[in-house]
SEDOKE-713622 format. One record per residue: residue number from 1; residue in three letters; y, z, x of N, C-alpha, C, O, CB in turn. Coordinates in pm, whole numbers. Each point is the difference from the previous one (the first is absolute). Glycine has a CB too. Layout:
// residues N
[atom NUM, Ala, [Y, Z, X], [Y, Z, X], [Y, Z, X], [Y, Z, X], [Y, Z, X]];
...
END
This chain:
// residues 228
[atom 1, Unk, [-63, -3204, 1176], [-37, 138, -29], [-129, 35, 74], [-89, -84, 15], [201, 71, -242]];
[atom 2, Unk, [-121, 136, 274], [-117, 47, 70], [-122, -4, -90], [1, 57, -109], [144, 89, 252]];
[atom 3, Unk, [-252, -214, -97], [-122, -7, -81], [-60, 137, -25], [-59, 24, -105], [17, -250, 198]];
[atom 4, Unk, [57, 318, 3], [-54, 136, -18], [66, 68, -118], [-65, 75, -74], [18, -59, 320]];
[atom 5, Unk, [177, -41, -266], [70, 60, -114], [-54, -57, -130], [-25, 74, -95], [231, -41, 235]];
[atom 6, Unk, [-225, -165, -146], [-55, -61, -120], [-141, 53, -27], [-36, 27, -115], [175, -234, 156]];
[atom 7, Unk, [-217, 222, 65], [-136, 54, -17], [3, 143, -53], [-81, 38, -84], [2, -186, 271]];
[atom 8, Unk, [174, 227, -135], [14, 138, -48], [38, 3, -147], [-57, 77, -78], [124, -4, 308]];
[atom 9, Unk, [29, -157, -269], [42, -5, -140], [-116, -41, -91], [-15, 52, -110], [250, -108, 184]];
[atom 10, Unk, [-316, -39, -26], [-115, -44, -78], [-104, 111, -12], [-50, 26, -110], [91, -262, 186]];
[atom 11, Unk, [-73, 301, 35], [-104, 102, 1], [38, 122, -82], [-87, 64, -60], [20, -143, 284]];
[atom 12, Unk, [196, 112, -229], [45, 121, -71], [60, -29, -137], [53, 90, -64], [-12, 12, 286]];
[atom 13, Unk, [-47, -226, -266], [56, -37, -130], [-70, 78, -111], [-123, -6, -12], [180, -226, 98]];
[atom 14, Unk, [20, 306, -165], [-60, 82, -106], [-57, -85, -113], [-74, 51, -84], [234, 130, 142]];
[atom 15, Unk, [-126, -311, -61], [-57, -88, -102], [-125, -72, 50], [-57, -83, -71], [286, 53, -24]];
[atom 16, Unk, [-273, 62, 217], [-123, -58, 52], [-114, 32, -97], [-18, 116, -36], [100, -94, 277]];
[atom 17, Unk, [-158, -121, -284], [-101, 24, -105], [-127, 70, 49], [-108, -59, 3], [196, -142, -116]];
[atom 18, Unk, [-71, 328, 152], [-117, 79, 42], [-29, 114, -98], [-96, 74, 19], [148, -132, 219]];
[atom 19, Unk, [31, 72, -341], [-25, 101, -102], [72, 132, 21], [-33, 99, -66], [-182, -205, 36]];
[atom 20, Unk, [312, 109, 120], [71, 124, 27], [70, 57, -123], [16, 121, -12], [13, -198, 243]];
[atom 21, Unk, [13, -10, -322], [71, 42, -121], [-85, 87, -91], [53, 69, -87], [80, -277, 102]];
[atom 22, Unk, [-264, 207, 2], [-90, 72, -91], [-36, 140, 49], [-81, 68, -63], [-9, -287, -7]];
[atom 23, Unk, [150, 262, 180], [-32, 132, 57], [127, 84, 12], [103, -48, 46], [-297, -52, 81]];
[atom 24, Unk, [186, 227, -170], [117, 88, 4], [-13, 110, 105], [94, 78, 19], [-60, -125, -260]];
[atom 25, Unk, [-149, 55, 310], [-22, 104, 103], [20, 140, -54], [54, 87, 68], [20, -249, 105]];
[atom 26, Unk, [-118, 184, -296], [9, 132, -61], [130, 28, -71], [13, 103, -66], [-163, -29, 240]];
[atom 27, Unk, [249, -163, -163], [130, 23, -64], [-15, 13, -151], [71, 79, -63], [41, -205, 247]];
[atom 28, Unk, [-203, 50, -242], [-17, 6, -146], [-39, 141, -44], [41, 44, -107], [-109, -285, 106]];
[atom 29, Unk, [-9, 311, 82], [-36, 138, -32], [122, 90, 4], [22, 81, -90], [-252, -118, 183]];
[atom 30, Unk, [310, 22, 12], [122, 80, 13], [93, -20, -120], [60, 95, -50], [-79, -110, 300]];
[atom 31, Unk, [29, -109, -297], [89, -29, -113], [-56, 61, -128], [74, 62, -76], [1, -277, 187]];
[atom 32, Unk, [-204, 198, -135], [-59, 54, -122], [5, 152, -5], [6, 59, -107], [-155, -259, 98]];
[atom 33, Unk, [146, 263, 126], [7, 146, 5], [144, 52, 4], [23, 120, 10], [-242, -120, 107]];
[atom 34, Unk, [315, -92, -124], [140, 40, -6], [59, 44, 133], [107, 59, 3], [-150, 6, -234]];
[atom 35, Unk, [-25, -93, 341], [48, 41, 131], [98, -102, 59], [94, 36, 71], [-309, 85, -35]];
[atom 36, Unk, [193, -247, -66], [96, -106, 34], [57, -50, -131], [-70, -63, -79], [-53, -4, 294]];
[atom 37, Unk, [251, 96, -238], [57, -25, -132], [140, -59, 2], [56, -33, -105], [-194, 218, 25]];
[atom 38, Unk, [197, -199, 200], [135, -53, 10], [21, -56, 141], [-91, -3, 81], [176, 168, -254]];
[atom 39, Unk, [37, -210, 199], [30, -62, 130], [-22, 98, 115], [-54, -38, 103], [219, -112, -216]];
[atom 40, Unk, [-123, 273, 95], [-12, 99, 108], [-146, 27, 35], [-37, -1, 118], [251, 106, -193]];
[atom 41, Unk, [-296, -82, -26], [-142, 28, 27], [-73, -124, 48], [-94, 11, 79], [100, 169, -252]];
[atom 42, Unk, [34, -298, 126], [-62, -123, 48], [33, -22, 146], [-86, -40, 79], [100, -59, -309]];
[atom 43, Unk, [111, 125, 267], [40, -12, 140], [-80, 97, 87], [-43, -36, 110], [274, -33, -182]];
[atom 44, Unk, [-252, 189, 24], [-76, 99, 76], [-145, -44, 17], [-60, 19, 106], [210, 161, -191]];
[atom 45, Unk, [-206, -240, -19], [-138, -51, 9], [-10, -106, 109], [-92, 3, 82], [57, 45, -326]];
[atom 46, Unk, [129, -142, 244], [-4, -109, 99], [15, 57, 141], [-74, -38, 91], [171, -122, -261]];
[atom 47, Unk, [-2, 249, 189], [25, 58, 132], [-123, 75, 50], [-40, -15, 116], [283, 35, -171]];
[atom 48, Unk, [-303, 60, -31], [-116, 78, 41], [-123, -87, 24], [-78, 26, 91], [170, 167, -219]];
[atom 49, Unk, [-109, -296, 47], [-113, -91, 21], [10, -69, 135], [-100, -14, 71], [83, -20, -318]];
[atom 50, Unk, [137, -10, 281], [18, -70, 128], [-15, 95, 119], [-67, -32, 97], [218, -130, -212]];
[atom 51, Unk, [-87, 279, 106], [9, 88, 116], [-117, 97, 14], [-31, 44, 111], [274, -63, -131]];
[atom 52, Unk, [-308, 53, -91], [-107, 98, 6], [-138, -57, -32], [-100, 72, 6], [267, 97, -68]];
[atom 53, Unk, [-174, -296, 29], [-129, -61, -31], [-19, -129, 80], [-86, -7, 88], [93, 107, -318]];
[atom 54, Unk, [72, -201, 200], [-13, -130, 67], [12, 15, 152], [-72, -66, 75], [165, -47, -279]];
[atom 55, Unk, [-3, 197, 249], [23, 17, 144], [-128, 41, 72], [-27, -46, 111], [264, 109, -159]];
[atom 56, Unk, [-317, 24, -14], [-118, 55, 66], [-129, -71, -40], [-108, 36, 47], [225, 181, -38]];
[atom 57, Unk, [-106, -317, -94], [-120, -74, -40], [19, -148, 28], [-21, -45, 113], [-31, 217, -290]];
[atom 58, Unk, [91, -248, 77], [2, -146, 13], [93, -52, 110], [-38, -90, 75], [-15, 82, -316]];
[atom 59, Unk, [173, 63, 252], [94, -49, 101], [-50, 30, 141], [10, -84, 89], [179, 116, -252]];
[atom 60, Unk, [-242, 87, 182], [-56, 35, 131], [-116, -92, 34], [-16, -41, 115], [85, 280, -148]];
[atom 61, Unk, [-150, -272, -65], [-114, -90, 22], [46, -142, 28], [-64, -72, 76], [-75, 216, -225]];
[atom 62, Unk, [250, -186, 88], [57, -131, 33], [37, -4, 148], [-33, -96, 70], [122, 71, -306]];
[atom 63, Unk, [-22, 129, 284], [42, 4, 140], [-121, -4, 94], [0, -74, 99], [205, 203, -165]];
[atom 64, Unk, [-306, -50, 35], [-118, 7, 87], [-81, -130, -5], [-52, -46, 101], [45, 294, -136]];
[atom 65, Unk, [-4, -306, -84], [-74, -126, -13], [74, -114, 69], [-62, -89, 57], [-36, 169, -275]];
[atom 66, Unk, [230, -77, 214], [80, -101, 69], [-27, 8, 151], [-19, -102, 66], [198, 113, -246]];
[atom 67, Unk, [-180, 111, 233], [-28, 18, 143], [-141, -48, 34], [-21, -62, 104], [178, 258, -99]];
[atom 68, Unk, [-252, -168, -93], [-138, -43, 23], [-10, -152, -3], [-74, -59, 78], [-11, 272, -181]];
[atom 69, Unk, [161, -276, 14], [0, -146, -7], [57, -60, 129], [-48, -102, 49], [73, 114, -299]];
[atom 70, Unk, [78, 53, 303], [59, -48, 125], [-99, 5, 116], [10, -77, 95], [214, 155, -176]];
[atom 71, Unk, [-321, 14, 71], [-103, 15, 104], [-130, -72, -38], [-98, 3, 74], [199, 216, -12]];
[atom 72, Unk, [-98, -286, -179], [-118, -70, -49], [-120, 95, -12], [-114, -37, 32], [199, -176, 72]];
[atom 73, Unk, [-58, 333, -150], [-101, 108, -5], [-57, 12, -141], [51, 77, -81], [68, 46, 268]];
[atom 74, Unk, [-224, -198, -216], [-60, 1, -133], [-59, 137, -33], [14, 47, -113], [-63, -291, 135]];
[atom 75, Unk, [-16, 308, 74], [-63, 129, -27], [103, 104, -43], [-27, 82, -88], [-152, -137, 254]];
[atom 76, Unk, [296, 53, -104], [105, 94, -39], [47, -30, -142], [24, 91, -78], [48, -69, 318]];
[atom 77, Unk, [-60, -149, -272], [42, -39, -135], [-100, 45, -104], [39, 48, -107], [81, -245, 203]];
[atom 78, Unk, [-249, 183, -66], [-103, 45, -94], [3, 153, -15], [-23, 53, -108], [-119, -252, 170]];
[atom 79, Unk, [171, 267, 48], [12, 146, -6], [118, 41, -89], [-11, 92, -80], [-90, -75, 310]];
[atom 80, Unk, [213, -86, -214], [118, 29, -81], [-25, -31, -147], [49, 71, -88], [96, -119, 286]];
[atom 81, Unk, [-219, -59, -225], [-35, -36, -138], [-80, 112, -65], [25, 37, -115], [-25, -283, 177]];
[atom 82, Unk, [-97, 300, 12], [-79, 111, -52], [83, 125, -18], [-19, 75, -96], [-181, -172, 205]];
[atom 83, Unk, [294, 121, -16], [86, 117, -9], [91, -10, -123], [30, 101, -64], [-37, -76, 315]];
[atom 84, Unk, [49, -146, -282], [83, -20, -118], [-75, 41, -127], [57, 63, -89], [63, -250, 206]];
[atom 85, Unk, [-247, 150, -124], [-83, 42, -115], [-9, 151, -8], [6, 58, -109], [-138, -270, 127]];
[atom 86, Unk, [118, 276, 98], [-21, 145, 4], [123, 78, -45], [-13, 105, -62], [-147, -141, 248]];
[atom 87, Unk, [281, -15, -157], [120, 76, -34], [49, -27, -142], [90, 68, -48], [-29, -73, 288]];
[atom 88, Unk, [-119, -93, -306], [37, -28, -140], [-100, 73, -90], [-106, -53, -34], [208, -176, 93]];
[atom 89, Unk, [-67, 351, -95], [-94, 85, -73], [-22, -46, -144], [-110, 15, -54], [180, 173, 199]];
[atom 90, Unk, [31, -244, -206], [-11, -44, -139], [-70, -136, -7], [35, -92, 74], [174, 220, -135]];
[atom 91, Unk, [-307, -139, -26], [-77, -124, -13], [89, -119, -31], [-17, -107, 58], [-178, 242, -136]];
[atom 92, Unk, [290, -117, -14], [87, -111, -38], [84, -50, 117], [28, -119, 10], [-20, 210, -241]];
[atom 93, Unk, [32, -1, 320], [81, -41, 114], [-83, -80, 101], [49, -94, 61], [97, 297, -94]];
[atom 94, Unk, [-272, -164, 50], [-88, -78, 88], [-22, -139, -58], [5, -100, 72], [-119, 311, 5]];
[atom 95, Unk, [90, -217, -207], [-24, -129, -65], [125, -88, 5], [-11, -120, 23], [-158, 229, -172]];
[atom 96, Unk, [286, -50, 129], [124, -76, 3], [22, -59, 139], [35, -117, 13], [62, 264, -192]];
[atom 97, Unk, [-116, -66, 282], [18, -45, 137], [-95, -114, 33], [37, -96, 67], [38, 325, -2]];
[atom 98, Unk, [-198, -218, -112], [-101, -103, 23], [36, -130, -72], [-7, -107, 59], [-168, 287, -33]];
[atom 99, Unk, [213, -170, -153], [33, -119, -78], [122, -72, 58], [0, -123, 11], [-96, 233, -214]];
[atom 100, Unk, [197, -35, 240], [121, -61, 57], [-32, -66, 134], [50, -109, 29], [92, 281, -146]];
[atom 101, Unk, [-224, -105, 198], [-35, -55, 130], [-78, -129, -11], [29, -97, 71], [-30, 325, 18]];
[atom 102, Unk, [-98, -231, -177], [-82, -120, -16], [81, -117, -55], [-20, -114, 41], [-179, 259, -77]];
[atom 103, Unk, [291, -115, -56], [82, -107, -56], [101, -51, 102], [32, -119, 3], [-60, 218, -231]];
[atom 104, Unk, [78, -10, 312], [90, -44, 106], [-74, -94, 95], [55, -102, 42], [76, 318, -60]];
[atom 105, Unk, [-254, -181, 52], [-79, -83, 90], [-34, -134, -65], [-3, -103, 67], [-91, 310, 39]];
[atom 106, Unk, [69, -206, -235], [-31, -124, -70], [116, -98, 7], [-20, -121, 9], [-133, 247, -161]];
[atom 107, Unk, [275, -73, 148], [119, -85, 6], [25, -50, 141], [24, -120, 20], [74, 246, -212]];
[atom 108, Unk, [-104, -37, 289], [44, -35, 135], [-110, -56, 91], [29, -74, 94], [141, 250, -120]];
[atom 109, Unk, [-294, -141, -1], [-106, -42, 91], [-12, -153, 16], [-20, -47, 112], [-100, 255, -176]];
[atom 110, Unk, [133, -286, -44], [-13, -145, 17], [112, -63, 82], [-18, -108, 57], [-98, 105, -275]];
[atom 111, Unk, [231, 68, 226], [114, -60, 70], [40, 76, 126], [82, -48, 78], [-3, -35, -297]];
[atom 112, Unk, [-137, 200, 239], [35, 80, 117], [-123, 78, 44], [-28, 107, -53], [270, -87, -21]];
[atom 113, Unk, [-314, -74, 168], [-122, 66, 44], [-16, -11, 151], [56, -89, 63], [-163, 40, -285]];
[atom 114, Unk, [33, 141, 277], [-36, -4, 141], [-137, 67, 14], [-60, 41, -99], [305, -37, 175]];
[atom 115, Unk, [-293, 8, 46], [-132, 56, 20], [-13, 142, -50], [-102, 36, -60], [79, -182, 254]];
[atom 116, Unk, [126, 227, -171], [-4, 140, -44], [-2, 11, -152], [-77, 78, -56], [198, -13, 265]];
[atom 117, Unk, [-35, -143, -275], [4, 4, -146], [-131, -49, -61], [-47, 55, -100], [294, -91, 109]];
[atom 118, Unk, [-307, -67, 51], [-128, -50, -48], [-110, 104, 18], [-86, 15, -86], [158, -249, 141]];
[atom 119, Unk, [-68, 305, 57], [-99, 105, 25], [16, 115, -98], [-99, 57, -47], [94, -121, 289]];
[atom 120, Unk, [130, 97, -274], [25, 106, -99], [-48, -43, -137], [-60, 79, -72], [259, 0, 204]];
[atom 121, Unk, [-174, -204, -168], [-47, -52, -129], [-153, 2, -6], [-58, 33, -103], [264, -179, 86]];
[atom 122, Unk, [-271, 110, 127], [-146, 3, 4], [-52, 143, -14], [-101, 24, -66], [101, -229, 211]];
[atom 123, Unk, [69, 300, -83], [-41, 141, -9], [10, 49, -145], [-83, 80, -44], [161, -42, 280]];
[atom 124, Unk, [22, -86, -307], [13, 37, -142], [-116, -58, -81], [-58, 68, -84], [310, -59, 108]];
[atom 125, Unk, [-284, -135, 1], [-111, -65, -71], [-133, 72, 27], [-85, 9, -89], [207, -227, 103]];
[atom 126, Unk, [-138, 267, 108], [-122, 69, 37], [4, 149, -35], [-92, 75, 33], [63, -240, 150]];
[atom 127, Unk, [137, 206, -251], [19, 138, -46], [10, 100, 114], [-39, 116, -13], [-84, -176, -194]];
[atom 128, Unk, [175, 12, 320], [29, 89, 112], [145, 48, -5], [42, 84, 79], [-215, -202, 60]];
[atom 129, Unk, [249, 63, -231], [140, 38, -21], [33, -21, -147], [-68, -74, -71], [131, 11, 310]];
[atom 130, Unk, [42, 131, -284], [43, -9, -140], [100, -113, -20], [-8, -76, -97], [-30, 322, 72]];
[atom 131, Unk, [133, -257, 118], [107, -99, -16], [124, 60, -62], [51, -52, -99], [-223, -125, 76]];
[atom 132, Unk, [220, 287, 81], [117, 68, -56], [128, -79, 22], [15, -73, 99], [-129, 290, -59]];
[atom 133, Unk, [207, -203, -133], [125, -75, 3], [79, 25, 128], [48, -94, 62], [-41, 106, -310]];
[atom 134, Unk, [6, 115, 289], [82, 29, 118], [-59, -61, 126], [75, -41, 89], [-1, 252, -198]];
[atom 135, Unk, [-205, -218, 119], [-64, -60, 117], [22, -151, 0], [39, -58, 101], [-212, 242, -98]];
[atom 136, Unk, [147, -246, -116], [21, -145, -11], [146, -36, 25], [29, -98, 68], [-219, 83, -232]];
[atom 137, Unk, [281, 95, 109], [144, -24, 20], [33, -1, 149], [71, -89, 47], [-20, 198, -269]];
[atom 138, Unk, [-101, -13, 296], [28, 10, 143], [-55, -119, 76], [66, -54, 89], [-68, 302, -108]];
[atom 139, Unk, [-120, -289, -15], [-62, -112, 70], [76, -130, -24], [19, -79, 93], [-241, 194, -112]];
[atom 140, Unk, [266, -138, -103], [76, -122, -28], [140, 7, 59], [53, -101, 45], [-184, 71, -255]];
[atom 141, Unk, [191, 148, 211], [131, 14, 62], [-7, -38, 148], [87, -70, 51], [-27, 253, -215]];
[atom 142, Unk, [-164, -137, 231], [-16, -34, 142], [-28, -149, 17], [57, -65, 88], [-143, 296, -42]];
[atom 143, Unk, [-2, -286, -129], [-36, -142, 11], [120, -90, -28], [8, -111, 53], [-241, 168, -122]];
[atom 144, Unk, [325, -9, -16], [118, -79, -37], [117, 25, 95], [112, -46, -26], [-188, 53, -212]];
[atom 145, Unk, [52, 64, 346], [101, 25, 103], [119, 80, -52], [114, -17, 44], [-183, -195, 65]];
[atom 146, Unk, [40, 300, -203], [101, 94, -49], [-5, 122, 91], [-108, 51, 28], [87, -134, -271]];
[atom 147, Unk, [135, 130, 288], [-1, 115, 89], [-52, 123, -73], [6, 8, -123], [187, -105, 252]];
[atom 148, Unk, [-243, 192, -54], [-54, 123, -59], [108, 75, -79], [-26, 48, -111], [-140, -32, 299]];
[atom 149, Unk, [285, -6, -132], [108, 71, -68], [39, -70, -130], [19, 66, -103], [64, 17, 324]];
[atom 150, Unk, [-72, -214, -217], [34, -74, -122], [-111, 12, -104], [27, 10, -120], [109, -170, 256]];
[atom 151, Unk, [-260, 159, -90], [-113, 14, -93], [6, 135, -70], [-22, 8, -121], [-118, -158, 265]];
[atom 152, Unk, [171, 255, -70], [9, 133, -61], [118, 10, -95], [-10, 60, -107], [-97, 38, 311]];
[atom 153, Unk, [220, -156, -165], [114, -3, -92], [-37, -67, -131], [30, 50, -108], [127, -56, 304]];
[atom 154, Unk, [-224, -109, -185], [-41, -72, -119], [-102, 77, -82], [5, -1, -123], [41, -209, 242]];
[atom 155, Unk, [-138, 277, -52], [-104, 75, -71], [60, 116, -79], [-32, 19, -118], [-132, -83, 296]];
[atom 156, Unk, [251, 140, -114], [65, 113, -69], [87, -51, -116], [-3, 56, -109], [3, 78, 324]];
[atom 157, Unk, [76, -240, -191], [88, -50, -105], [-80, -55, -117], [36, 22, -116], [137, -76, 289]];
[atom 158, Unk, [-282, -17, -144], [-86, -52, -106], [-54, 113, -86], [-2, -10, -123], [-60, -185, 269]];
[atom 159, Unk, [19, 304, -82], [-51, 115, -74], [109, 62, -86], [-22, 35, -116], [-144, 8, 299]];
[atom 160, Unk, [287, -30, -125], [111, 60, -73], [37, -83, -122], [24, 55, -108], [60, 44, 321]];
[atom 161, Unk, [-79, -230, -198], [32, -88, -113], [-104, 15, -110], [33, 3, -118], [80, -166, 274]];
[atom 162, Unk, [-239, 173, -117], [-106, 18, -100], [18, 128, -78], [-12, 1, -123], [-141, -129, 268]];
[atom 163, Unk, [183, 238, -75], [22, 128, -67], [120, -6, -94], [-7, 48, -113], [-94, 70, 309]];
[atom 164, Unk, [210, -176, -149], [122, -8, -80], [-21, -88, -122], [43, 35, -110], [95, 1, 316]];
[atom 165, Unk, [-204, -150, -188], [-26, -91, -113], [-82, 70, -107], [29, -14, -119], [-21, -182, 274]];
[atom 166, Unk, [-108, 271, -114], [-83, 73, -96], [78, 111, -68], [-19, 24, -119], [-182, -78, 256]];
[atom 167, Unk, [288, 122, -62], [81, 106, -59], [95, -56, -106], [19, 61, -105], [-34, 68, 319]];
[atom 168, Unk, [75, -246, -185], [90, -63, -96], [-74, -26, -132], [57, 18, -108], [74, -124, 297]];
[atom 169, Unk, [-256, 63, -180], [-78, -31, -120], [-49, 126, -70], [4, 8, -123], [-72, -223, 228]];
[atom 170, Unk, [21, 312, -28], [-70, 114, -59], [92, 110, -50], [-28, 60, -104], [-158, -112, 255]];
[atom 171, Unk, [297, 82, -80], [79, 118, -37], [62, -9, -139], [-20, 94, -78], [67, -63, 319]];
[atom 172, Unk, [26, -136, -279], [47, -115, 80], [136, 29, 63], [70, 94, -38], [-198, -249, -112]];
[atom 173, Unk, [164, 70, 248], [130, 6, 63], [69, -134, -17], [-65, -101, -27], [-16, 273, 193]];
[atom 174, Unk, [212, -174, -149], [71, -127, -2], [-27, -73, 131], [-34, 62, 101], [214, 33, -253]];
[atom 175, Unk, [-165, -226, 151], [-16, -77, 122], [102, 45, 105], [-30, 3, 119], [-57, -199, -253]];
[atom 176, Unk, [207, 231, 91], [103, 47, 93], [-45, 127, 70], [20, 15, 121], [158, -119, -265]];
[atom 177, Unk, [-237, 196, 69], [-47, 125, 59], [-108, -28, 104], [-5, 63, 106], [59, 59, -319]];
[atom 178, Unk, [-141, -217, 181], [-105, -36, 94], [56, -53, 130], [-47, 37, 108], [-101, -86, -300]];
[atom 179, Unk, [249, -37, 183], [61, -56, 120], [74, 107, 80], [3, -4, 123], [18, -216, -240]];
[atom 180, Unk, [38, 315, 47], [71, 108, 71], [-99, 87, 77], [32, 48, 109], [147, -49, -286]];
[atom 181, Unk, [-298, 20, 122], [-103, 76, 73], [-38, -75, 127], [-13, 60, 107], [-74, 37, -323]];
[atom 182, Unk, [68, -229, 204], [-38, -79, 118], [109, 4, 107], [-31, 15, 119], [-105, -164, -267]];
[atom 183, Unk, [261, 136, 108], [109, 8, 97], [0, 136, 70], [26, 9, 120], [109, -170, -258]];
[atom 184, Unk, [-163, 266, 63], [11, 136, 54], [-107, 32, 104], [16, 95, 76], [84, -27, -291]];
[atom 185, Unk, [-210, -146, 220], [-108, 34, 92], [-6, -93, 122], [-97, 5, 76], [-30, 83, -270]];
[atom 186, Unk, [228, -170, 213], [1, -88, 117], [-9, 79, 130], [-78, -34, 89], [214, -131, -219]];
[atom 187, Unk, [-57, 270, 142], [0, 81, 122], [-134, 70, 18], [-50, 14, 112], [298, 19, -133]];
[atom 188, Unk, [-306, 11, -89], [-131, 65, 6], [-105, -96, 53], [-80, 37, 87], [143, 112, -278]];
[atom 189, Unk, [-64, -271, 141], [-98, -98, 46], [17, -27, 148], [-99, -9, 73], [95, -95, -300]];
[atom 190, Unk, [128, 91, 272], [25, -23, 142], [-56, 114, 84], [-62, -23, 103], [269, -108, -161]];
[atom 191, Unk, [-185, 254, 14], [-50, 117, 74], [-152, 4, -1], [-62, 30, 101], [270, 96, -160]];
[atom 192, Unk, [-269, -157, -55], [-145, 3, -11], [-65, -106, 89], [-105, 24, 59], [127, 61, -293]];
[atom 193, Unk, [41, -201, 243], [-53, -105, 86], [-3, 48, 145], [-99, -21, 70], [186, -157, -228]];
[atom 194, Unk, [21, 240, 204], [4, 50, 137], [-107, 106, 23], [-60, 5, 108], [306, -53, -100]];
[atom 195, Unk, [-270, 131, -107], [-101, 106, 12], [-141, -55, -4], [-93, 65, 49], [252, 92, -154]];
[atom 196, Unk, [-176, -276, 47], [-133, -56, -20], [-38, -99, 109], [-115, -43, 6], [146, 75, -251]];
[atom 197, Unk, [60, -68, 330], [-30, -99, 104], [-117, 46, 88], [-84, -81, 38], [324, 10, -40]];
[atom 198, Unk, [-244, 200, 33], [-110, 56, 79], [-53, 123, -74], [31, 113, 37], [68, -198, 183]];
[atom 199, Unk, [-179, 64, -324], [-44, 113, -83], [-101, 89, 73], [-76, -47, 84], [116, -94, -287]];
[atom 200, Unk, [-38, 267, 168], [-97, 96, 52], [-129, -16, -81], [-3, 32, -119], [187, 131, 192]];
[atom 201, Unk, [-290, -210, -10], [-125, -26, -73], [-59, 128, -57], [-74, -6, -98], [33, -189, 247]];
[atom 202, Unk, [72, 309, -90], [-53, 128, -52], [63, 37, -134], [-52, 86, -71], [14, -12, 306]];
[atom 203, Unk, [150, -139, -269], [69, 32, -125], [-33, -99, -112], [51, 13, -111], [133, 88, 246]];
[atom 204, Unk, [-270, -198, -107], [-39, -95, -104], [-65, 76, -116], [-92, 79, 20], [59, -262, 152]];
[atom 205, Unk, [82, 159, -292], [-53, 69, -117], [79, 121, -40], [-28, 61, -104], [-192, -142, 169]];
[atom 206, Unk, [321, 120, 15], [85, 112, -35], [95, -43, -112], [88, -84, 22], [-103, 179, 213]];
[atom 207, Unk, [-2, -39, -352], [89, -35, -111], [-5, 110, -104], [-86, 87, 5], [52, -334, 35]];
[atom 208, Unk, [126, 242, -134], [5, 101, -106], [-118, -19, -95], [-22, -110, -52], [274, 120, 70]];
[atom 209, Unk, [-327, 96, -40], [-118, -10, -86], [38, -34, -144], [-83, -51, -75], [-32, 216, 221]];
[atom 210, Unk, [240, -136, -183], [43, -31, -136], [-15, -147, -33], [-34, -35, -113], [192, 223, 126]];
[atom 211, Unk, [-132, -275, 85], [-15, -144, -24], [-145, -35, -29], [-28, -81, -88], [224, 37, 238]];
[atom 212, Unk, [-288, 104, -75], [-142, -27, -24], [-43, 51, -137], [-75, -67, -72], [32, 81, 320]];
[atom 213, Unk, [91, 104, -283], [-38, 59, -130], [52, -87, -115], [-74, -26, -95], [78, 257, 198]];
[atom 214, Unk, [120, -275, -95], [55, -84, -108], [-74, -133, -9], [-18, -53, -110], [243, 161, 142]];
[atom 215, Unk, [-267, -161, 82], [-77, -125, -2], [-136, 22, -65], [-48, -86, -74], [165, 8, 281]];
[atom 216, Unk, [-179, 193, -181], [-128, 31, -63], [18, 22, -150], [-83, -46, -79], [3, 149, 294]];
[atom 217, Unk, [186, -35, -254], [26, 25, -141], [26, -130, -76], [-26, -9, -120], [118, 234, 179]];
[atom 218, Unk, [-40, -324, 12], [30, -128, -64], [-124, -62, -60], [9, -71, -101], [178, 36, 261]];
[atom 219, Unk, [-302, 59, -101], [-125, -58, -50], [-31, 47, -142], [-72, -68, -73], [-13, 58, 307]];
[atom 220, Unk, [140, 126, -274], [-32, 57, -131], [120, 6, -95], [-5, 69, -101], [-171, 63, 214]];
[atom 221, Unk, [281, -204, -81], [112, -5, -93], [-42, -64, -132], [-84, -90, -1], [244, 77, 195]];
[atom 222, Unk, [-103, 60, -304], [-38, -52, -131], [39, -146, -14], [-77, -81, -53], [102, 308, -45]];
[atom 223, Unk, [94, -262, 146], [45, -139, -4], [57, -36, 137], [64, 82, 66], [-15, -68, -316]];
[atom 224, Unk, [-74, -138, 293], [44, -42, 133], [50, -143, -4], [-57, -87, -66], [-107, 244, 172]];
[atom 225, Unk, [273, -180, -33], [51, -135, 20], [-43, -56, 135], [-3, -121, 20], [198, 175, -167]];
[atom 226, Unk, [-229, 37, 238], [-32, -40, 138], [-144, 36, 36], [-62, 87, -62], [303, -55, 125]];
[atom 227, Unk, [-294, -102, 38], [-138, 21, 42], [-14, 120, 94], [-110, 51, 19], [72, -295, -45]];
[atom 228, Unk, [148, 289, 83], [-7, 116, 88], [132, 78, -5], [14, 101, 67], [-178, -223, 84]];
END
């Protein structure tokens, strides 16, 4: 079996112990407000999150950071790390991205490192970078010889599985409904990957403000199961 495939499966495994299960990306707010309440509305949430949010933020940054890693361009990576902080308007989303990124690095750094990754880790220690998940994901994908297209496929699918898993718990939905949502977005993910291979840097941060508002409102929910 191709080692790159095994590396991709490892890097995108939703059971990877980085704490992804504790973040809903604002979905908990949508559910409590009755906006996501069944399979149809949950499917719409997943589709819109992938196509109108992730596409212009984290996924685009994965593509750009991957290209920067291929050029061994640390300064570009640090710039992208700062840009990631800037486009995450909700405090909880910035914190979630930081926590996931640092935990990903804690797992992979001892077994997969190079000069660029070490320099990025040093920049985080010196507080010249935050250590966002999408940036770390891209750097490890490149270091593990995962192709850019495969990395983006894995990144989008990992995000989709997280959204669906949370919807199954929060709405709640049946496991069958959750799997049907995942099957239904295969073509969407393929299209988004093609659109994200060469992202327009001027569009970074373009997303529906509703997602940011719901993430901000999550901080003040009366009861919460998730950290974001």
